[in-house]
C-alpha positions as a LaTeX table, in Angstrom:
\begin{tabular}{lrrr}
\hline
Residue & $x$ (\AA) & $y$ (\AA) & $z$ (\AA) \\
\hline
Met1 & 59.59 & 37.83 & 3.62 \\
Leu2 & 60.65 & 34.27 & 4.42 \\
Thr3 & 63.83 & 35.42 & 6.13 \\
Asp4 & 61.78 & 37.42 & 8.64 \\
Val5 & 59.66 & 34.36 & 9.48 \\
Leu6 & 62.80 & 32.31 & 10.13 \\
Val7 & 64.41 & 35.05 & 12.25 \\
Arg8 & 61.33 & 35.17 & 14.49 \\
Ala9 & 60.98 & 31.36 & 14.55 \\
Phe10 & 64.61 & 30.87 & 15.64 \\
Asp11 & 64.82 & 33.77 & 18.10 \\
Asp12 & 64.66 & 31.36 & 21.06 \\
Asp13 & 66.69 & 28.58 & 19.41 \\
Pro14 & 69.56 & 27.20 & 21.54 \\
Val15 & 72.00 & 27.13 & 18.60 \\
Ala16 & 71.09 & 30.71 & 17.63 \\
Asn17 & 71.60 & 31.80 & 21.24 \\
Phe18 & 74.96 & 30.00 & 21.34 \\
Met19 & 76.22 & 31.45 & 18.08 \\
Phe20 & 74.85 & 34.99 & 18.33 \\
Arg21 & 74.84 & 36.27 & 21.90 \\
Gly22 & 72.60 & 39.23 & 22.67 \\
Asp23 & 69.16 & 39.98 & 21.21 \\
Ala24 & 70.13 & 42.53 & 18.54 \\
Arg25 & 73.23 & 40.58 & 17.50 \\
Arg26 & 71.24 & 37.32 & 17.34 \\
Arg27 & 68.51 & 38.78 & 15.15 \\
Ala28 & 71.01 & 40.45 & 12.81 \\
Gly29 & 73.09 & 37.26 & 12.65 \\
Leu30 & 70.04 & 35.13 & 11.94 \\
Arg31 & 68.90 & 37.56 & 9.24 \\
Ser32 & 72.30 & 37.34 & 7.57 \\
Phe33 & 72.48 & 33.54 & 7.92 \\
Phe34 & 68.98 & 32.81 & 6.62 \\
Ser35 & 69.27 & 35.32 & 3.76 \\
Ile36 & 72.39 & 33.57 & 2.55 \\
Gln37 & 71.03 & 30.07 & 3.22 \\
Leu38 & 67.90 & 30.76 & 1.21 \\
Arg39 & 69.40 & 32.82 & $-1.63$ \\
Arg40 & 72.65 & 30.91 & $-2.16$ \\
His41 & 72.16 & 27.37 & $-0.86$ \\
Tyr42 & 68.53 & 26.33 & $-1.37$ \\
Leu43 & 66.35 & 28.59 & $-3.54$ \\
Pro44 & 68.48 & 27.81 & $-6.64$ \\
His45 & 67.46 & 24.16 & $-6.22$ \\
Gly46 & 63.76 & 24.96 & $-5.82$ \\
His47 & 63.22 & 23.28 & $-2.49$ \\
Val48 & 62.07 & 26.07 & $-0.19$ \\
Tyr49 & 58.47 & 25.55 & 0.83 \\
Thr50 & 56.03 & 27.86 & 2.58 \\
Thr51 & 52.36 & 28.13 & 3.36 \\
Glu52 & 50.02 & 30.45 & 1.48 \\
Asp53 & 50.04 & 32.91 & 4.35 \\
Arg54 & 53.84 & 32.55 & 4.78 \\
Ala55 & 53.42 & 31.40 & 8.40 \\
Gly56 & 56.06 & 28.70 & 8.03 \\
Val57 & 59.10 & 27.81 & 5.97 \\
Ala58 & 60.70 & 24.44 & 5.22 \\
Val59 & 64.11 & 24.38 & 3.55 \\
Trp60 & 65.06 & 21.03 & 2.01 \\
Gly61 & 68.15 & 19.78 & 0.23 \\
Pro62 & 67.28 & 17.09 & $-2.35$ \\
Pro63 & 69.40 & 13.95 & $-2.72$ \\
Glu64 & 71.01 & 15.23 & $-5.92$ \\
Arg65 & 72.12 & 18.51 & $-4.33$ \\
Val66 & 75.88 & 18.52 & $-4.25$ \\
Arg67 & 77.07 & 19.51 & $-0.80$ \\
Arg68 & 80.05 & 21.85 & $-0.80$ \\
Pro69 & 80.68 & 22.56 & 2.89 \\
Leu70 & 83.75 & 24.74 & 2.38 \\
Val71 & 82.12 & 26.85 & $-0.35$ \\
Glu72 & 78.96 & 27.21 & 1.73 \\
Leu73 & 81.00 & 28.24 & 4.77 \\
Val74 & 82.81 & 30.90 & 2.73 \\
Gln75 & 79.46 & 32.15 & 1.44 \\
Leu76 & 78.40 & 32.60 & 5.07 \\
Leu77 & 81.31 & 34.96 & 5.82 \\
Pro78 & 79.02 & 38.03 & 5.85 \\
Thr79 & 77.49 & 36.50 & 8.99 \\
Ala80 & 80.85 & 36.40 & 10.81 \\
Pro81 & 80.69 & 39.95 & 12.26 \\
Tyr82 & 77.66 & 38.91 & 14.31 \\
Leu83 & 79.64 & 36.25 & 16.14 \\
Leu84 & 81.46 & 37.38 & 19.25 \\
Gly85 & 85.30 & 37.49 & 19.43 \\
Arg86 & 86.67 & 34.31 & 20.98 \\
His87 & 83.19 & 32.86 & 20.80 \\
Ala88 & 83.39 & 32.94 & 16.99 \\
Met89 & 85.76 & 29.96 & 17.05 \\
Ala90 & 83.32 & 27.95 & 19.18 \\
Ala91 & 80.48 & 28.80 & 16.77 \\
Leu92 & 82.54 & 27.81 & 13.73 \\
Ser93 & 83.64 & 24.65 & 15.51 \\
Leu94 & 79.98 & 23.76 & 16.11 \\
Leu95 & 79.16 & 24.21 & 12.41 \\
Gly96 & 82.14 & 22.05 & 11.44 \\
Glu97 & 81.32 & 19.35 & 13.96 \\
Val98 & 77.71 & 19.06 & 12.81 \\
Asp99 & 78.70 & 19.11 & 9.14 \\
Ala100 & 81.28 & 16.35 & 9.63 \\
Leu101 & 78.52 & 14.06 & 10.91 \\
His102 & 76.24 & 14.66 & 7.92 \\
Pro103 & 75.38 & 11.33 & 6.25 \\
His104 & 77.05 & 10.60 & 2.92 \\
Glu105 & 74.40 & 8.36 & 1.38 \\
Pro106 & 71.74 & 10.02 & $-0.83$ \\
His107 & 68.88 & 11.48 & 1.23 \\
Trp108 & 66.58 & 14.46 & 1.57 \\
Tyr109 & 67.96 & 16.93 & 4.11 \\
Leu110 & 65.65 & 19.16 & 6.15 \\
Ala111 & 68.02 & 22.07 & 6.69 \\
Thr112 & 65.50 & 24.39 & 8.33 \\
Leu113 & 61.88 & 24.29 & 9.48 \\
Gly114 & 60.47 & 27.40 & 11.11 \\
Thr115 & 57.01 & 28.67 & 12.00 \\
Glu116 & 55.85 & 32.10 & 13.13 \\
Pro117 & 55.90 & 31.95 & 16.95 \\
Ala118 & 52.20 & 32.83 & 17.23 \\
Arg119 & 51.36 & 29.93 & 14.89 \\
Gln120 & 53.60 & 27.28 & 16.46 \\
Gly121 & 51.64 & 24.24 & 17.56 \\
Thr122 & 48.81 & 24.89 & 15.07 \\
Gly123 & 49.87 & 22.41 & 12.38 \\
Val124 & 51.86 & 24.72 & 10.09 \\
Gly125 & 55.13 & 22.80 & 10.52 \\
Ser126 & 53.32 & 19.47 & 10.26 \\
Ala127 & 51.70 & 20.50 & 6.98 \\
Leu128 & 55.05 & 21.54 & 5.54 \\
Leu129 & 56.66 & 18.28 & 6.67 \\
Ala130 & 53.84 & 16.10 & 5.34 \\
Ala131 & 53.90 & 17.67 & 1.89 \\
Val132 & 57.58 & 16.99 & 1.28 \\
Leu133 & 57.67 & 13.64 & 3.05 \\
Arg134 & 55.03 & 12.36 & 0.59 \\
Arg135 & 57.50 & 13.08 & $-2.19$ \\
Val136 & 60.36 & 11.55 & $-0.18$ \\
Asp137 & 58.34 & 8.33 & 0.20 \\
Glu138 & 57.36 & 8.31 & $-3.48$ \\
Glu139 & 61.06 & 8.44 & $-4.31$ \\
Ala140 & 61.80 & 5.76 & $-1.67$ \\
Met141 & 64.52 & 7.99 & $-0.20$ \\
Pro142 & 65.55 & 8.46 & 3.43 \\
Ala143 & 65.52 & 11.88 & 5.11 \\
Tyr144 & 67.79 & 13.49 & 7.67 \\
Leu145 & 67.75 & 16.51 & 9.99 \\
Glu146 & 69.40 & 17.97 & 13.07 \\
Ser147 & 67.01 & 19.30 & 15.70 \\
Ser148 & 68.33 & 22.05 & 17.91 \\
Lys149 & 65.28 & 22.02 & 20.19 \\
Glu150 & 64.39 & 19.01 & 22.31 \\
Arg151 & 60.72 & 19.99 & 22.21 \\
Asn152 & 60.71 & 19.45 & 18.41 \\
Val153 & 61.99 & 15.86 & 18.61 \\
Pro154 & 58.47 & 14.42 & 19.24 \\
Leu155 & 57.12 & 16.33 & 16.21 \\
Tyr156 & 59.74 & 14.80 & 13.95 \\
Ala157 & 59.21 & 11.39 & 15.56 \\
Arg158 & 55.51 & 11.54 & 14.61 \\
Phe159 & 56.67 & 11.76 & 10.99 \\
Gly160 & 58.95 & 8.74 & 11.30 \\
Phe161 & 62.26 & 10.37 & 12.19 \\
Glu162 & 64.32 & 8.53 & 14.79 \\
Val163 & 67.10 & 9.94 & 16.92 \\
Val164 & 70.38 & 8.39 & 15.77 \\
Glu165 & 72.54 & 10.49 & 18.08 \\
Glu166 & 72.17 & 13.01 & 20.84 \\
Leu167 & 75.08 & 15.27 & 20.05 \\
His168 & 76.87 & 17.16 & 22.81 \\
Pro169 & 79.19 & 19.44 & 20.85 \\
Ala170 & 82.66 & 20.36 & 22.03 \\
Arg171 & 83.33 & 23.84 & 23.39 \\
Gly172 & 80.06 & 23.97 & 25.33 \\
Gly173 & 77.68 & 24.04 & 22.37 \\
Pro174 & 74.01 & 23.17 & 22.89 \\
Thr175 & 72.73 & 19.61 & 22.66 \\
Met176 & 71.41 & 18.65 & 19.23 \\
Trp177 & 69.50 & 15.62 & 18.01 \\
Arg178 & 70.56 & 13.99 & 14.75 \\
Met179 & 67.51 & 12.28 & 13.25 \\
Trp180 & 67.07 & 9.86 & 10.36 \\
Arg181 & 63.92 & 8.66 & 8.60 \\
Glu182 & 63.70 & 5.62 & 6.38 \\
Pro183 & 61.16 & 5.92 & 3.54 \\
Arg184 & 57.70 & 4.66 & 4.33 \\
Pro185 & 55.93 & 2.33 & 1.92 \\
Leu186 & 53.18 & 3.99 & $-0.07$ \\
Ala187 & 49.66 & 2.91 & 0.86 \\
\hline
\end{tabular}
């Protein structure tokens, strides 16, 4: 199941560790979050990609996808019990802060890219990126993402993404890297 791949891929993610403290709580929170993200926000638009062996998952929002941040936040309410007490406000604040910085111009949005931990560094994520970025370039559209792991920034840079902001969220949230990619001319 794709949700399981994403839960394992994000188990060591700084944002996941900030939002869902404790191993069992983090895994349950991630399962809830990714189930909702896939089922409600992205699968209906047909832009969830995986490899044949399901070793990786890329979740993309196309330019025509209407963003409804408040509706999407309400749809994520089943995830709320996995946040911790006072910490829940910091987690919600982080989501709001990142969403407020989302570009308004039409673009492809890489919401999530995850690879089975044992397969990380073997080209799975690169293959998923390359496949969609070909389409992005054919459409002459820019692309955007937020990286929650510094070690992933060079991967995205190899595909033409540039850091537009190193975000240091309020309330002690983890550093994130907002990245933008202009379309590349077709060869």
